[in-house]
MINUMI-892887 format. One record per residue (C-alpha): residue number from 1; residue in three letters; chain; x, y, z. Coordinates in Angstrom, 3 decimals, always signed. Example, Ala and Ser with C-alpha at 12.3 -4.5 7.8 and 13.67 -1.06 7.14 Angstrom:
(node 1,"ALA","A",(+12.300,-4.500,+7.800))
(node 2,"SER","A",(+13.670,-1.060,+7.140))
// end
This chain:
(node 1,"MET","A",(+6.492,+3.214,+14.183))
(node 2,"LEU","A",(+7.054,-0.447,+13.394))
(node 3,"LEU","A",(+10.074,-1.132,+11.178))
(node 4,"VAL","A",(+9.975,-4.302,+9.055))
(node 5,"ALA","A",(+13.039,-5.163,+6.979))
(node 6,"HIS","A",(+14.394,-7.860,+4.687))
(node 7,"THR","A",(+17.366,-8.881,+6.789))
(node 8,"GLY","A",(+20.589,-10.589,+5.757))
(node 9,"ARG","A",(+21.889,-7.914,+3.395))
(node 10,"ALA","A",(+24.363,-5.188,+4.335))
(node 11,"TYR","A",(+22.582,-2.437,+2.398))
(node 12,"VAL","A",(+19.319,-3.208,+4.234))
(node 13,"HIS","A",(+21.141,-2.868,+7.552))
(node 14,"ASP","A",(+22.543,+0.510,+6.476))
(node 15,"ALA","A",(+19.106,+1.723,+5.362))
(node 16,"ALA","A",(+17.520,+0.546,+8.629))
(node 17,"GLU","A",(+20.135,+2.387,+10.673))
(node 18,"GLU","A",(+19.483,+5.571,+8.712))
(node 19,"VAL","A",(+15.722,+5.290,+9.238))
(node 20,"VAL","A",(+16.032,+4.609,+12.969))
(node 21,"SER","A",(+18.517,+7.449,+13.491))
(node 22,"GLN","A",(+16.319,+10.023,+11.747))
(node 23,"LEU","A",(+13.063,+8.912,+13.352))
(node 24,"ARG","A",(+14.567,+8.831,+16.831))
(node 25,"ALA","A",(+15.940,+12.334,+16.283))
(node 26,"ALA","A",(+12.357,+13.385,+15.507))
(node 27,"GLY","A",(+11.240,+11.957,+18.845))
(node 28,"LEU","A",(+9.526,+8.832,+17.540))
(node 29,"GLN","A",(+9.725,+5.396,+19.129))
(node 30,"ILE","A",(+10.658,+2.524,+16.819))
(node 31,"HIS","A",(+9.453,-1.053,+17.246))
(node 32,"VAL","A",(+11.339,-3.882,+15.531))
(node 33,"LEU","A",(+10.369,-7.556,+15.410))
(node 34,"ALA","A",(+12.569,-9.485,+17.808))
(node 35,"ASP","A",(+13.942,-11.925,+15.230))
(node 36,"GLU","A",(+14.817,-9.084,+12.845))
(node 37,"ALA","A",(+16.294,-6.954,+15.625))
(node 38,"ALA","A",(+18.753,-9.726,+16.444))
(node 39,"GLU","A",(+20.104,-9.600,+12.887))
(node 40,"LEU","A",(+19.938,-5.843,+12.326))
(node 41,"GLU","A",(+21.455,-4.936,+15.712))
(node 42,"LEU","A",(+19.720,-1.559,+15.778))
(node 43,"GLN","A",(+20.302,+0.673,+18.780))
(node 44,"GLY","A",(+17.497,+2.543,+20.512))
(node 45,"THR","A",(+14.638,+0.362,+19.277))
(node 46,"ARG","A",(+12.083,-1.684,+21.160))
(node 47,"ARG","A",(+11.956,-5.398,+20.364))
(node 48,"VAL","A",(+8.449,-6.824,+20.010))
(node 49,"GLY","A",(+6.857,-10.121,+19.037))
(node 50,"PRO","A",(+4.410,-10.463,+16.136))
(node 51,"ALA","A",(+1.413,-10.302,+18.482))
(node 52,"ASP","A",(+2.561,-6.940,+19.886))
(node 53,"ALA","A",(+4.054,-5.516,+16.698))
(node 54,"CYS","A",(+1.063,-3.303,+15.935))
(node 55,"ALA","A",(-0.107,-2.601,+19.463))
(node 56,"PRO","A",(-2.188,+0.540,+20.157))
(node 57,"GLY","A",(-0.096,+3.628,+19.547))
(node 58,"VAL","A",(+1.716,+2.358,+16.454))
(node 59,"GLU","A",(+0.943,+4.873,+13.698))
(node 60,"LEU","A",(+2.743,+3.431,+10.694))
(node 61,"VAL","A",(+4.509,+0.293,+9.471))
(node 62,"VAL","A",(+7.648,+1.214,+7.539))
(node 63,"VAL","A",(+8.928,-1.601,+5.325))
(node 64,"LEU","A",(+12.421,-1.838,+3.835))
(node 65,"GLY","A",(+12.538,-4.500,+1.128))
(node 66,"GLY","A",(+10.705,-5.798,-1.906))
(node 67,"ASP","A",(+7.063,-6.715,-2.443))
(node 68,"GLY","A",(+7.379,-9.906,-0.386))
(node 69,"THR","A",(+8.549,-7.929,+2.639))
(node 70,"ILE","A",(+5.773,-5.377,+2.112))
(node 71,"LEU","A",(+3.227,-8.219,+2.081))
(node 72,"ARG","A",(+4.688,-9.396,+5.390))
(node 73,"GLY","A",(+4.256,-5.901,+6.780))
(node 74,"ALA","A",(+0.649,-5.896,+5.555))
(node 75,"GLU","A",(+0.011,-9.132,+7.456))
(node 76,"LEU","A",(+1.020,-7.392,+10.661))
(node 77,"ALA","A",(-0.795,-4.113,+9.984))
(node 78,"ARG","A",(-4.112,-5.139,+8.434))
(node 79,"ASP","A",(-6.148,-6.107,+11.488))
(node 80,"GLY","A",(-5.182,-2.925,+13.309))
(node 81,"GLY","A",(-5.930,-0.713,+10.326))
(node 82,"ILE","A",(-2.382,+0.671,+10.402))
(node 83,"PRO","A",(-0.995,+2.136,+7.152))
(node 84,"VAL","A",(+1.991,+0.485,+5.476))
(node 85,"LEU","A",(+4.704,+2.471,+3.703))
(node 86,"GLY","A",(+7.205,+0.531,+1.618))
(node 87,"VAL","A",(+10.685,+1.588,+0.511))
(node 88,"ASN","A",(+11.876,-0.639,-2.302))
(node 89,"LEU","A",(+15.149,-2.423,-1.645))
(node 90,"GLY","A",(+14.264,-5.358,-3.882))
(node 91,"ARG","A",(+13.751,-5.625,-7.627))
(node 92,"VAL","A",(+10.421,-4.360,-8.990))
(node 93,"GLY","A",(+8.824,-3.275,-5.714))
(node 94,"PHE","A",(+5.420,-2.526,-7.215))
(node 95,"LEU","A",(+3.828,-2.035,-3.796))
(node 96,"ALA","A",(+6.585,+0.304,-2.621))
(node 97,"GLU","A",(+6.059,+4.035,-2.390))
(node 98,"ALA","A",(+9.713,+5.059,-2.726))
(node 99,"GLU","A",(+13.172,+3.876,-3.727))
(node 100,"ARG","A",(+16.402,+3.651,-1.721))
(node 101,"ALA","A",(+17.665,+6.952,-3.158))
(node 102,"ASP","A",(+14.624,+8.729,-1.685))
(node 103,"LEU","A",(+15.125,+7.388,+1.831))
(node 104,"HIS","A",(+16.144,+10.651,+3.518))
(node 105,"SER","A",(+13.145,+12.596,+2.183))
(node 106,"VAL","A",(+10.847,+9.657,+2.943))
(node 107,"VAL","A",(+11.874,+9.638,+6.598))
(node 108,"GLU","A",(+11.399,+13.412,+6.788))
(node 109,"ALA","A",(+7.864,+13.030,+5.425))
(node 110,"ILE","A",(+7.125,+10.270,+7.944))
(node 111,"ALA","A",(+8.413,+12.328,+10.855))
(node 112,"GLU","A",(+6.293,+15.291,+9.764))
(node 113,"ARG","A",(+3.309,+13.027,+8.964))
(node 114,"ARG","A",(+3.176,+14.306,+5.389))
(node 115,"TYR","A",(+1.469,+11.303,+3.839))
(node 116,"THR","A",(-1.984,+10.268,+2.784))
(node 117,"VAL","A",(-3.611,+6.864,+3.157))
(node 118,"GLU","A",(-5.518,+4.837,+0.595))
(node 119,"GLU","A",(-7.377,+1.575,+1.090))
(node 120,"ARG","A",(-6.708,-1.424,-1.113))
(node 121,"MET","A",(-9.207,-4.200,-1.695))
(node 122,"THR","A",(-8.382,-7.647,-0.279))
(node 123,"LEU","A",(-9.666,-11.193,-0.746))
(node 124,"ASP","A",(-11.302,-13.406,+1.866))
(node 125,"VAL","A",(-10.955,-17.145,+1.244))
(node 126,"THR","A",(-12.781,-20.118,+2.741))
(node 127,"VAL","A",(-11.728,-23.716,+2.083))
(node 128,"ARG","A",(-14.442,-26.357,+2.538))
(node 129,"ARG","A",(-14.682,-30.119,+2.165))
(node 130,"ASP","A",(-17.614,-32.439,+2.871))
(node 131,"GLY","A",(-19.497,-29.651,+4.607))
(node 132,"SER","A",(-16.642,-28.760,+6.951))
(node 133,"VAL","A",(-14.509,-25.621,+6.888))
(node 134,"LEU","A",(-10.843,-26.555,+6.538))
(node 135,"ALA","A",(-9.329,-23.064,+6.563))
(node 136,"HIS","A",(-9.883,-19.323,+6.356))
(node 137,"GLN","A",(-7.337,-17.039,+4.723))
(node 138,"TRP","A",(-7.038,-13.592,+3.194))
(node 139,"ALA","A",(-4.798,-11.948,+0.598))
(node 140,"LEU","A",(-3.865,-8.501,-0.651))
(node 141,"ASN","A",(-2.466,-9.606,-4.027))
(node 142,"ASP","A",(-3.802,-13.024,-4.948))
(node 143,"VAL","A",(-4.875,-16.527,-4.057))
(node 144,"SER","A",(-3.618,-19.382,-6.203))
(node 145,"VAL","A",(-4.822,-22.978,-6.390))
(node 146,"GLU","A",(-2.092,-25.135,-7.905))
(node 147,"LYS","A",(-1.470,-28.810,-8.571))
(node 148,"ALA","A",(+0.549,-30.641,-5.946))
(node 149,"ASP","A",(+2.025,-33.167,-8.390))
(node 150,"ARG","A",(+4.083,-31.667,-11.211))
(node 151,"GLY","A",(+3.530,-34.763,-13.341))
(node 152,"ARG","A",(-0.279,-34.507,-13.429))
(node 153,"LEU","A",(-2.883,-31.980,-14.481))
(node 154,"LEU","A",(-5.288,-30.652,-11.885))
(node 155,"ASP","A",(-8.974,-31.114,-12.763))
(node 156,"ILE","A",(-11.057,-28.226,-11.463))
(node 157,"ALA","A",(-14.502,-26.720,-11.913))
(node 158,"LEU","A",(-14.957,-22.959,-11.839))
(node 159,"GLU","A",(-18.091,-21.407,-10.362))
(node 160,"VAL","A",(-19.115,-17.734,-10.370))
(node 161,"ASP","A",(-22.004,-16.526,-8.206))
(node 162,"GLY","A",(-23.293,-20.030,-7.579))
(node 163,"ARG","A",(-23.359,-21.089,-11.250))
(node 164,"PRO","A",(-20.887,-23.383,-13.057))
(node 165,"LEU","A",(-18.777,-21.654,-15.701))
(node 166,"SER","A",(-16.305,-24.258,-16.975))
(node 167,"THR","A",(-14.124,-27.221,-16.084))
(node 168,"TRP","A",(-10.417,-27.342,-16.837))
(node 169,"GLY","A",(-7.475,-29.650,-16.745))
(node 170,"CYS","A",(-4.742,-27.193,-15.795))
(node 171,"ASP","A",(-1.754,-26.361,-13.636))
(node 172,"GLY","A",(-4.025,-24.226,-11.461))
(node 173,"VAL","A",(-5.795,-20.890,-11.285))
(node 174,"VAL","A",(-5.069,-17.452,-9.787))
(node 175,"ALA","A",(-7.700,-15.174,-8.240))
(node 176,"ALA","A",(-6.385,-11.630,-7.789))
(node 177,"THR","A",(-7.292,-8.138,-6.702))
(node 178,"PRO","A",(-6.509,-5.091,-8.853))
(node 179,"THR","A",(-3.463,-4.578,-6.608))
(node 180,"GLY","A",(-2.354,-8.113,-7.428))
(node 181,"SER","A",(-2.976,-7.726,-11.154))
(node 182,"THR","A",(+0.683,-6.757,-11.610))
(node 183,"ALA","A",(+1.972,-9.792,-9.697))
(node 184,"TYR","A",(+1.361,-13.527,-10.312))
(node 185,"ALA","A",(-1.771,-12.889,-12.396))
(node 186,"PHE","A",(+0.203,-10.616,-14.725))
(node 187,"SER","A",(+2.928,-13.245,-15.178))
(node 188,"ALA","A",(+0.208,-15.757,-16.094))
(node 189,"GLY","A",(-1.175,-13.500,-18.838))
(node 190,"GLY","A",(-3.818,-11.563,-16.927))
(node 191,"PRO","A",(-4.684,-7.893,-17.502))
(node 192,"VAL","A",(-3.319,-4.954,-15.555))
(node 193,"VAL","A",(-6.179,-3.363,-13.626))
(node 194,"TRP","A",(-5.947,+0.163,-12.220))
(node 195,"PRO","A",(-6.201,+0.057,-8.397))
(node 196,"GLU","A",(-9.187,+2.435,-8.419))
(node 197,"VAL","A",(-11.193,-0.274,-10.204))
(node 198,"GLU","A",(-12.979,-2.686,-7.898))
(node 199,"ALA","A",(-13.046,-6.152,-9.440))
(node 200,"LEU","A",(-12.069,-9.789,-8.977))
(node 201,"LEU","A",(-9.651,-11.284,-11.511))
(node 202,"LEU","A",(-9.396,-14.937,-12.429))
(node 203,"VAL","A",(-6.500,-16.254,-14.531))
(node 204,"PRO","A",(-6.125,-19.954,-15.520))
(node 205,"LEU","A",(-2.646,-21.470,-15.392))
(node 206,"SER","A",(-1.796,-23.514,-18.507))
(node 207,"ALA","A",(-5.368,-24.738,-18.970))
(node 208,"HIS","A",(-6.043,-27.396,-21.626))
(node 209,"ALA","A",(-9.249,-25.814,-22.957))
(node 210,"LEU","A",(-10.470,-23.501,-25.705))
(node 211,"PHE","A",(-12.208,-21.234,-23.180))
(node 212,"ALA","A",(-9.385,-20.393,-20.822))
(node 213,"ARG","A",(-9.038,-16.634,-21.022))
(node 214,"PRO","A",(-8.543,-14.338,-18.020))
(node 215,"LEU","A",(-11.837,-13.191,-16.519))
(node 216,"VAL","A",(-12.845,-10.026,-14.663))
(node 217,"ALA","A",(-15.813,-10.372,-12.305))
(node 218,"ALA","A",(-17.750,-7.887,-10.196))
(node 219,"PRO","A",(-16.431,-7.052,-6.715))
(node 220,"THR","A",(-19.703,-8.429,-5.339))
(node 221,"SER","A",(-19.140,-11.816,-6.988))
(node 222,"THR","A",(-18.111,-15.027,-5.272))
(node 223,"ILE","A",(-15.696,-17.240,-7.176))
(node 224,"ALA","A",(-15.392,-20.906,-6.260))
(node 225,"VAL","A",(-12.819,-23.439,-7.431))
(node 226,"GLU","A",(-13.742,-27.097,-6.890))
(node 227,"ILE","A",(-11.122,-29.861,-6.965))
(node 228,"LEU","A",(-12.802,-32.602,-9.008))
(node 229,"GLU","A",(-10.612,-35.489,-7.914))
(node 230,"VAL","A",(-12.251,-37.729,-5.322))
(node 231,"GLY","A",(-11.390,-40.536,-2.957))
(node 232,"SER","A",(-7.964,-39.453,-1.742))
(node 233,"GLU","A",(-7.100,-37.941,+1.608))
(node 234,"GLU","A",(-3.656,-36.926,+0.364))
(node 235,"PRO","A",(-3.302,-33.334,-0.897))
(node 236,"CYS","A",(-3.765,-33.204,-4.670))
(node 237,"ALA","A",(-3.547,-29.399,-4.759))
(node 238,"VAL","A",(-2.205,-26.550,-2.694))
(node 239,"MET","A",(-3.575,-23.063,-2.088))
(node 240,"TRP","A",(-1.281,-20.082,-1.533))
(node 241,"ALA","A",(-2.409,-16.733,-0.125))
(node 242,"ASP","A",(-0.068,-13.987,-1.385))
(node 243,"GLY","A",(+2.520,-16.705,-2.010))
(node 244,"ARG","A",(+3.186,-16.757,+1.746))
(node 245,"ARG","A",(+0.515,-18.797,+3.538))
(node 246,"ARG","A",(-0.131,-22.368,+2.379))
(node 247,"VAL","A",(-3.172,-24.622,+2.714))
(node 248,"ASP","A",(-3.035,-28.219,+1.441))
(node 249,"LEU","A",(-6.137,-29.242,-0.507))
(node 250,"PRO","A",(-7.272,-32.877,-0.490))
(node 251,"ALA","A",(-9.515,-34.238,-3.244))
(node 252,"GLY","A",(-13.013,-32.776,-3.177))
(node 253,"SER","A",(-11.953,-29.446,-1.668))
(node 254,"ARG","A",(-13.784,-26.250,-2.533))
(node 255,"VAL","A",(-12.056,-22.848,-2.416))
(node 256,"GLU","A",(-14.397,-19.847,-2.175))
(node 257,"VAL","A",(-13.013,-16.375,-2.904))
(node 258,"ARG","A",(-14.830,-13.099,-2.299))
(node 259,"ARG","A",(-14.031,-9.486,-1.619))
(node 260,"GLY","A",(-12.381,-9.073,+1.759))
(node 261,"GLU","A",(-14.180,-7.307,+4.568))
(node 262,"VAL","A",(-10.970,-5.663,+5.856))
(node 263,"PRO","A",(-8.825,-3.649,+3.413))
(node 264,"VAL","A",(-5.105,-3.006,+3.606))
(node 265,"ARG","A",(-4.168,+0.649,+4.102))
(node 266,"LEU","A",(-1.182,+1.939,+2.121))
(node 267,"ALA","A",(+0.560,+5.198,+2.936))
(node 268,"ARG","A",(+1.261,+7.461,-0.029))
(node 269,"LEU","A",(+3.762,+10.316,-0.231))
(node 270,"LYS","A",(+2.703,+11.614,-3.620))
(node 271,"GLN","A",(-0.317,+11.324,-5.868))
(node 272,"ALA","A",(+1.435,+10.142,-9.034))
(node 273,"PRO","A",(-0.838,+8.565,-11.670))
(node 274,"PHE","A",(-0.832,+4.775,-11.788))
(node 275,"THR","A",(+0.226,+5.043,-15.437))
(node 276,"ASP","A",(+3.494,+6.641,-14.338))
(node 277,"ARG","A",(+4.081,+3.803,-11.885))
(node 278,"LEU","A",(+3.576,+1.237,-14.662))
(node 279,"VAL","A",(+6.024,+3.027,-16.935))
(node 280,"ALA","A",(+8.655,+3.316,-14.206))
(node 281,"LYS","A",(+8.383,-0.183,-12.762))
(node 282,"PHE","A",(+8.168,-2.036,-16.090))
(node 283,"GLN","A",(+10.495,+0.394,-17.897))
(node 284,"LEU","A",(+7.953,+0.837,-20.680))
(node 285,"PRO","A",(+9.047,+2.723,-23.821))
(node 286,"VAL","A",(+7.258,+6.072,-24.204))
(node 287,"ARG","A",(+9.655,+7.794,-26.589))
(node 288,"GLY","A",(+7.806,+9.844,-29.195))
(node 289,"TRP","A",(+4.813,+10.618,-26.988))
(node 290,"ARG","A",(+3.637,+14.201,-27.509))
(node 291,"GLY","A",(+0.779,+14.411,-25.017))
(node 292,"PRO","A",(-2.737,+15.788,-25.339))
(node 293,"PRO","A",(-3.202,+18.988,-27.354))
(node 294,"ASN","A",(-2.925,+22.319,-25.479))
(node 295,"GLY","A",(-1.898,+20.497,-22.320))
(node 296,"SER","A",(-5.401,+19.106,-21.760))
(node 297,"SER","A",(-5.894,+15.675,-20.166))
(node 298,"ALA","A",(-8.507,+14.440,-22.592))
// end
């Protein structure tokens, strides 16, 4: 197992010690990233670098932290096809499978391999300019293109499947997966999309236009965002992949977003409906609900 944790907090250290103790008692070997191991001071673990974190033989990435830490675990696990299981030690923890209070039972389930795995859609991103490829990136949640100068609007053109859709003066735009629909895109006014739905979301950020509603495109679509400013080599925009990996965008850049070829695999301990997750994470009021007649589901 690879253990990834949000270090620097005493309660994370305590949770990590509990996980390591139980898993070692079950006969499992625990890998910990070297920089995290130095802070957590966990006994009986193997320190590894990022390149070796998910070497052959690693079955599961166990993450202790919030959604940002889970995204970091996904970065390590994705290429090897290793499932990620998150225990929420942050605030919302929408990607997490369990809470701190469930830690003991979670570790038991891991040791006994009582979990299922589901695949989540990702995004592949290519940044081009003047016929050259500037960068490749990927994201589990979202890709955002945002203005670099707070005092100016960003002029962009939006293209879907090779055809122009609209131009906007705006703060930026967010392209998201269904998994990411509850993250940045949701904060910007986008819809919540059930993870079983395969789609690409596009949400404008503070666009000065009449047609600036969130859009839902087919999973086979390609969305392109063109930076309309010209003539400057200085970055006039910035692209973020999952809010973690940054690419500076000079004038004339083109950001192409499509469905990712490699999914992220998430480990699940229970098959709770996504509706229940929404209610729990957002603390939605459901008082007065009576349910379907005769206990039916329809």
